[in-house]
Structures are given as structure tokens and as C-alpha cells.
mmCIF file of the C-alpha atoms, coordinates in Angstrom:
data_MODEL
# 
_entry.id   MODEL 
# 
loop_
_atom_site.group_PDB 
_atom_site.id 
_atom_site.type_symbol 
_atom_site.label_atom_id 
_atom_site.label_alt_id 
_atom_site.label_comp_id 
_atom_site.label_asym_id 
_atom_site.label_entity_id 
_atom_site.label_seq_id 
_atom_site.pdbx_PDB_ins_code 
_atom_site.Cartn_x 
_atom_site.Cartn_y 
_atom_site.Cartn_z 
_atom_site.occupancy 
_atom_site.B_iso_or_equiv 
_atom_site.pdbx_formal_charge 
_atom_site.auth_seq_id 
_atom_site.auth_comp_id 
_atom_site.auth_asym_id 
_atom_site.auth_atom_id 
_atom_site.pdbx_PDB_model_num 
ATOM 1   C CA . MET A 1 1   ? 23.595 -39.588 -51.286 1.00 0.00 ? 1   MET A CA 1 
ATOM 2   C CA . GLY A 1 2   ? 24.906 -37.359 -54.070 1.00 0.00 ? 2   GLY A CA 1 
ATOM 3   C CA . GLU A 1 3   ? 27.494 -35.898 -51.684 1.00 0.00 ? 3   GLU A CA 1 
ATOM 4   C CA . SER A 1 4   ? 28.777 -39.336 -50.722 1.00 0.00 ? 4   SER A CA 1 
ATOM 5   C CA . VAL A 1 5   ? 28.929 -40.347 -54.374 1.00 0.00 ? 5   VAL A CA 1 
ATOM 6   C CA . LYS A 1 6   ? 30.933 -37.228 -55.205 1.00 0.00 ? 6   LYS A CA 1 
ATOM 7   C CA . ARG A 1 7   ? 33.224 -37.822 -52.250 1.00 0.00 ? 7   ARG A CA 1 
ATOM 8   C CA . SER A 1 8   ? 33.836 -41.456 -53.173 1.00 0.00 ? 8   SER A CA 1 
ATOM 9   C CA . ASP A 1 9   ? 34.407 -40.500 -56.818 1.00 0.00 ? 9   ASP A CA 1 
ATOM 10  C CA . LEU A 1 10  ? 36.898 -37.853 -55.733 1.00 0.00 ? 10  LEU A CA 1 
ATOM 11  C CA . GLU A 1 11  ? 38.652 -40.309 -53.429 1.00 0.00 ? 11  GLU A CA 1 
ATOM 12  C CA . GLU A 1 12  ? 38.844 -42.836 -56.271 1.00 0.00 ? 12  GLU A CA 1 
ATOM 13  C CA . ILE A 1 13  ? 40.290 -40.196 -58.615 1.00 0.00 ? 13  ILE A CA 1 
ATOM 14  C CA . LEU A 1 14  ? 42.862 -39.125 -56.030 1.00 0.00 ? 14  LEU A CA 1 
ATOM 15  C CA . LYS A 1 15  ? 43.897 -42.678 -55.085 1.00 0.00 ? 15  LYS A CA 1 
ATOM 16  C CA . PRO A 1 16  ? 46.730 -42.887 -57.692 1.00 0.00 ? 16  PRO A CA 1 
ATOM 17  C CA . PHE A 1 17  ? 48.111 -39.526 -56.537 1.00 0.00 ? 17  PHE A CA 1 
ATOM 18  C CA . TYR A 1 18  ? 48.102 -40.596 -52.884 1.00 0.00 ? 18  TYR A CA 1 
ATOM 19  C CA . GLN A 1 19  ? 49.874 -43.792 -53.941 1.00 0.00 ? 19  GLN A CA 1 
ATOM 20  C CA . ARG A 1 20  ? 52.509 -41.852 -55.871 1.00 0.00 ? 20  ARG A CA 1 
ATOM 21  C CA . ALA A 1 21  ? 53.032 -39.538 -52.892 1.00 0.00 ? 21  ALA A CA 1 
ATOM 22  C CA . SER A 1 22  ? 53.487 -42.544 -50.598 1.00 0.00 ? 22  SER A CA 1 
ATOM 23  C CA . GLU A 1 23  ? 55.946 -44.114 -53.035 1.00 0.00 ? 23  GLU A CA 1 
ATOM 24  C CA . SER A 1 24  ? 57.884 -40.847 -53.194 1.00 0.00 ? 24  SER A CA 1 
ATOM 25  C CA . GLU A 1 25  ? 58.056 -40.699 -49.415 1.00 0.00 ? 25  GLU A CA 1 
ATOM 26  C CA . GLU A 1 26  ? 59.314 -44.298 -49.302 1.00 0.00 ? 26  GLU A CA 1 
ATOM 27  C CA . ARG A 1 27  ? 61.988 -43.547 -51.886 1.00 0.00 ? 27  ARG A CA 1 
ATOM 28  C CA . LEU A 1 28  ? 63.019 -40.478 -49.937 1.00 0.00 ? 28  LEU A CA 1 
ATOM 29  C CA . SER A 1 29  ? 63.290 -42.551 -46.757 1.00 0.00 ? 29  SER A CA 1 
ATOM 30  C CA . ARG A 1 30  ? 65.446 -45.125 -48.537 1.00 0.00 ? 30  ARG A CA 1 
ATOM 31  C CA . LEU A 1 31  ? 67.686 -42.405 -49.953 1.00 0.00 ? 31  LEU A CA 1 
ATOM 32  C CA . GLU A 1 32  ? 68.014 -40.824 -46.525 1.00 0.00 ? 32  GLU A CA 1 
ATOM 33  C CA . ALA A 1 33  ? 68.965 -44.239 -45.108 1.00 0.00 ? 33  ALA A CA 1 
ATOM 34  C CA . VAL A 1 34  ? 71.612 -44.660 -47.806 1.00 0.00 ? 34  VAL A CA 1 
ATOM 35  C CA . LEU A 1 35  ? 72.848 -41.195 -47.031 1.00 0.00 ? 35  LEU A CA 1 
ATOM 36  C CA . ALA A 1 36  ? 73.122 -41.999 -43.343 1.00 0.00 ? 36  ALA A CA 1 
ATOM 37  C CA . SER A 1 37  ? 75.053 -45.210 -44.072 1.00 0.00 ? 37  SER A CA 1 
ATOM 38  C CA . LYS A 1 38  ? 77.630 -43.528 -46.312 1.00 0.00 ? 38  LYS A CA 1 
ATOM 39  C CA . LYS A 1 39  ? 79.884 -41.880 -43.759 1.00 0.00 ? 39  LYS A CA 1 
ATOM 40  C CA . ASN A 1 40  ? 82.809 -41.431 -46.102 1.00 0.00 ? 40  ASN A CA 1 
ATOM 41  C CA . VAL A 1 41  ? 80.916 -39.106 -48.458 1.00 0.00 ? 41  VAL A CA 1 
ATOM 42  C CA . GLY A 1 42  ? 81.901 -35.472 -48.063 1.00 0.00 ? 42  GLY A CA 1 
ATOM 43  C CA . ASN A 1 43  ? 79.631 -32.928 -46.407 1.00 0.00 ? 43  ASN A CA 1 
ATOM 44  C CA . GLU A 1 44  ? 79.210 -31.012 -49.673 1.00 0.00 ? 44  GLU A CA 1 
ATOM 45  C CA . ASP A 1 45  ? 77.904 -34.113 -51.395 1.00 0.00 ? 45  ASP A CA 1 
ATOM 46  C CA . HIS A 1 46  ? 75.404 -34.606 -48.578 1.00 0.00 ? 46  HIS A CA 1 
ATOM 47  C CA . LEU A 1 47  ? 74.181 -31.050 -48.845 1.00 0.00 ? 47  LEU A CA 1 
ATOM 48  C CA . ARG A 1 48  ? 73.869 -31.304 -52.621 1.00 0.00 ? 48  ARG A CA 1 
ATOM 49  C CA . LEU A 1 49  ? 71.944 -34.575 -52.383 1.00 0.00 ? 49  LEU A CA 1 
ATOM 50  C CA . ILE A 1 50  ? 69.675 -33.217 -49.652 1.00 0.00 ? 50  ILE A CA 1 
ATOM 51  C CA . SER A 1 51  ? 69.043 -30.136 -51.761 1.00 0.00 ? 51  SER A CA 1 
ATOM 52  C CA . GLU A 1 52  ? 68.161 -32.281 -54.779 1.00 0.00 ? 52  GLU A CA 1 
ATOM 53  C CA . LEU A 1 53  ? 65.842 -34.436 -52.704 1.00 0.00 ? 53  LEU A CA 1 
ATOM 54  C CA . GLN A 1 54  ? 64.101 -31.408 -51.249 1.00 0.00 ? 54  GLN A CA 1 
ATOM 55  C CA . SER A 1 55  ? 63.682 -29.996 -54.729 1.00 0.00 ? 55  SER A CA 1 
ATOM 56  C CA . GLN A 1 56  ? 62.177 -33.248 -55.983 1.00 0.00 ? 56  GLN A CA 1 
ATOM 57  C CA . LEU A 1 57  ? 59.863 -33.398 -52.977 1.00 0.00 ? 57  LEU A CA 1 
ATOM 58  C CA . GLN A 1 58  ? 58.705 -29.836 -53.593 1.00 0.00 ? 58  GLN A CA 1 
ATOM 59  C CA . GLU A 1 59  ? 58.043 -30.646 -57.248 1.00 0.00 ? 59  GLU A CA 1 
ATOM 60  C CA . ALA A 1 60  ? 56.075 -33.748 -56.268 1.00 0.00 ? 60  ALA A CA 1 
ATOM 61  C CA . SER A 1 61  ? 54.080 -31.754 -53.728 1.00 0.00 ? 61  SER A CA 1 
ATOM 62  C CA . ALA A 1 62  ? 53.287 -29.081 -56.308 1.00 0.00 ? 62  ALA A CA 1 
ATOM 63  C CA . GLU A 1 63  ? 52.240 -31.748 -58.789 1.00 0.00 ? 63  GLU A CA 1 
ATOM 64  C CA . LEU A 1 64  ? 50.015 -33.367 -56.168 1.00 0.00 ? 64  LEU A CA 1 
ATOM 65  C CA . VAL A 1 65  ? 48.296 -30.046 -55.449 1.00 0.00 ? 65  VAL A CA 1 
ATOM 66  C CA . SER A 1 66  ? 47.814 -29.472 -59.170 1.00 0.00 ? 66  SER A CA 1 
ATOM 67  C CA . GLU A 1 67  ? 46.372 -32.946 -59.686 1.00 0.00 ? 67  GLU A CA 1 
ATOM 68  C CA . ARG A 1 68  ? 44.028 -32.499 -56.717 1.00 0.00 ? 68  ARG A CA 1 
ATOM 69  C CA . GLU A 1 69  ? 42.749 -29.271 -58.250 1.00 0.00 ? 69  GLU A CA 1 
ATOM 70  C CA . LYS A 1 70  ? 42.227 -31.024 -61.581 1.00 0.00 ? 70  LYS A CA 1 
ATOM 71  C CA . ALA A 1 71  ? 40.376 -33.859 -59.858 1.00 0.00 ? 71  ALA A CA 1 
ATOM 72  C CA . GLN A 1 72  ? 38.144 -31.383 -58.034 1.00 0.00 ? 72  GLN A CA 1 
ATOM 73  C CA . LYS A 1 73  ? 37.318 -29.603 -61.289 1.00 0.00 ? 73  LYS A CA 1 
ATOM 74  C CA . LEU A 1 74  ? 36.559 -32.938 -62.966 1.00 0.00 ? 74  LEU A CA 1 
ATOM 75  C CA . ALA A 1 75  ? 34.312 -33.946 -60.074 1.00 0.00 ? 75  ALA A CA 1 
ATOM 76  C CA . GLU A 1 76  ? 32.412 -30.654 -60.356 1.00 0.00 ? 76  GLU A CA 1 
ATOM 77  C CA . GLU A 1 77  ? 32.051 -31.062 -64.122 1.00 0.00 ? 77  GLU A CA 1 
ATOM 78  C CA . ASN A 1 78  ? 30.866 -34.644 -63.612 1.00 0.00 ? 78  ASN A CA 1 
ATOM 79  C CA . ALA A 1 79  ? 28.196 -33.462 -61.174 1.00 0.00 ? 79  ALA A CA 1 
ATOM 80  C CA . LYS A 1 80  ? 26.989 -30.853 -63.677 1.00 0.00 ? 80  LYS A CA 1 
ATOM 81  C CA . LEU A 1 81  ? 26.814 -33.441 -66.447 1.00 0.00 ? 81  LEU A CA 1 
ATOM 82  C CA . GLN A 1 82  ? 24.919 -35.880 -64.228 1.00 0.00 ? 82  GLN A CA 1 
ATOM 83  C CA . TYR A 1 83  ? 22.413 -33.126 -63.452 1.00 0.00 ? 83  TYR A CA 1 
ATOM 84  C CA . ARG A 1 84  ? 21.947 -32.460 -67.173 1.00 0.00 ? 84  ARG A CA 1 
ATOM 85  C CA . ILE A 1 85  ? 21.497 -36.171 -67.877 1.00 0.00 ? 85  ILE A CA 1 
ATOM 86  C CA . ILE A 1 86  ? 18.753 -36.426 -65.268 1.00 0.00 ? 86  ILE A CA 1 
ATOM 87  C CA . HIS A 1 87  ? 16.832 -33.560 -66.847 1.00 0.00 ? 87  HIS A CA 1 
ATOM 88  C CA . LEU A 1 88  ? 17.360 -34.845 -70.388 1.00 0.00 ? 88  LEU A CA 1 
ATOM 89  C CA . VAL A 1 89  ? 16.066 -38.291 -69.428 1.00 0.00 ? 89  VAL A CA 1 
ATOM 90  C CA . ARG A 1 90  ? 13.067 -36.704 -67.733 1.00 0.00 ? 90  ARG A CA 1 
ATOM 91  C CA . ALA A 1 91  ? 12.339 -34.575 -70.818 1.00 0.00 ? 91  ALA A CA 1 
ATOM 92  C CA . ALA A 1 92  ? 12.633 -37.635 -73.088 1.00 0.00 ? 92  ALA A CA 1 
ATOM 93  C CA . LYS A 1 93  ? 10.182 -39.575 -70.901 1.00 0.00 ? 93  LYS A CA 1 
ATOM 94  C CA . GLU A 1 94  ? 7.729  -36.692 -70.945 1.00 0.00 ? 94  GLU A CA 1 
ATOM 95  C CA . ALA A 1 95  ? 7.994  -36.483 -74.744 1.00 0.00 ? 95  ALA A CA 1 
ATOM 96  C CA . ASP A 1 96  ? 7.384  -40.235 -75.013 1.00 0.00 ? 96  ASP A CA 1 
ATOM 97  C CA . LEU A 1 97  ? 4.291  -39.934 -72.816 1.00 0.00 ? 97  LEU A CA 1 
ATOM 98  C CA . LYS A 1 98  ? 2.927  -37.102 -74.964 1.00 0.00 ? 98  LYS A CA 1 
ATOM 99  C CA . LEU A 1 99  ? 3.455  -39.166 -78.119 1.00 0.00 ? 99  LEU A CA 1 
ATOM 100 C CA . GLU A 1 100 ? 1.726  -42.158 -76.549 1.00 0.00 ? 100 GLU A CA 1 
ATOM 101 C CA . SER A 1 101 ? -1.232 -40.080 -75.431 1.00 0.00 ? 101 SER A CA 1 
ATOM 102 C CA . LYS A 1 102 ? -1.716 -38.611 -78.933 1.00 0.00 ? 102 LYS A CA 1 
ATOM 103 C CA . SER A 1 103 ? -1.795 -42.013 -80.600 1.00 0.00 ? 103 SER A CA 1 
# 
């Protein structure tokens, strides 16, 4: 169960990044369509625009990888903190039981 919770938490954290990647792909498709429709634009302009788009796509891909790594680290930290909480709650309950038994 803990694995599925971690997986769903990670998927929830990554959802905005997947959405941004999809939006970037859609924008790229639209720009490519505009490029294809503009036949009077010179070849150099096409190459420059394609180069810019590829650069932006590479930057977005790098950012996505970085954000995925951050999300993974946060998920690991969350799991560690949940583990600590479980043990702290258990210790508090044991302390309460000891106090009750002494009184």
C-alpha cells in the first residue's frame, strides 16, 4: 500500500509538468503548421525558426528532467517524514500508557 501511495503522490506531483510538456508539444505543432503554411518565407528564416524551436524544446526537456528529479527527491523525503511520524505517534502513545498506568 505504501508503494502505491508513493506512486500516486509522485504522479500527482508530476501532473503539472506532464501538462506543461503537452502544452509545449501543442505549441510546437502549431508553430510547425504556421511554418508549413508560410511558403514565401526564406529558407534561412525557416532554419533559424526551427533552430529556435529545437532549442526551446531542449530547454523544456531539461527542465522536465530536473523537475522530475526534484519530485522524486521530495517523494523520498516525504516517505522518510511519514516513517518518523509513525514512530513519534507510537512513542507518544506508549508514554501516555505509562502515565496512565502510574496514576
